[in-house]
C-alpha positions as CSV (number, residue, x, y, z in Angstrom):
1,X,45.1,40.2,-19.6
2,X,44.1,43.2,-21.7
3,X,45.3,41.8,-25.0
4,X,43.0,38.7,-24.9
5,X,40.1,40.8,-23.9
6,X,40.7,43.2,-26.7
7,X,41.0,40.4,-29.2
8,X,37.7,38.9,-28.1
9,X,36.0,42.3,-28.4
10,X,37.3,42.8,-31.9
11,X,36.2,39.3,-32.9
12,X,32.7,39.8,-31.5
13,X,32.1,43.1,-33.2
14,X,33.4,41.8,-36.6
15,X,31.1,38.7,-36.9
16,X,27.4,38.0,-37.2
17,X,25.6,36.2,-34.5
18,X,25.0,32.5,-35.1
19,X,21.6,31.5,-36.6
20,X,20.5,29.8,-33.4
21,X,20.8,33.1,-31.5
22,X,18.8,35.0,-34.1
23,X,16.1,32.3,-33.9
24,X,16.1,32.5,-30.1
25,X,15.7,36.3,-30.1
26,X,12.9,36.1,-32.7
27,X,11.0,33.5,-30.5
28,X,11.5,35.7,-27.4
29,X,10.2,38.8,-29.3
30,X,7.1,36.8,-30.3
31,X,6.5,35.6,-26.8
32,X,6.9,39.1,-25.4
33,X,4.5,40.6,-28.0
34,X,1.9,37.9,-27.3
35,X,2.1,38.4,-23.5
36,X,3.3,34.8,-23.2
37,X,6.6,36.1,-21.6
38,X,7.4,39.2,-19.6
39,X,10.4,41.1,-18.4
40,X,11.0,41.5,-14.7
41,X,13.3,43.9,-12.9
42,X,16.5,42.9,-11.2
43,X,14.8,43.5,-7.8
44,X,12.0,41.1,-8.8
45,X,14.5,38.5,-9.9
46,X,16.4,38.9,-6.6
47,X,13.2,38.5,-4.6
48,X,12.1,35.4,-6.7
49,X,15.5,33.8,-6.2
50,X,15.6,34.5,-2.4
51,X,12.1,33.0,-2.1
52,X,12.9,30.0,-4.2
53,X,16.1,29.2,-2.3
54,X,14.8,30.2,1.2
55,X,17.3,33.0,1.7
């Protein structure tokens, strides 16, 4: 199992991210800068999910 994981890691560090991912990150940065989007903590995410799914 270690060999495939190592190969995947090497492949990921030696290649550039795809253009769609760069565009997504740029859009996300703009939304964060404008206040249109915000980060939440993992605790906030957990509370939101528990509330949404009635857990």
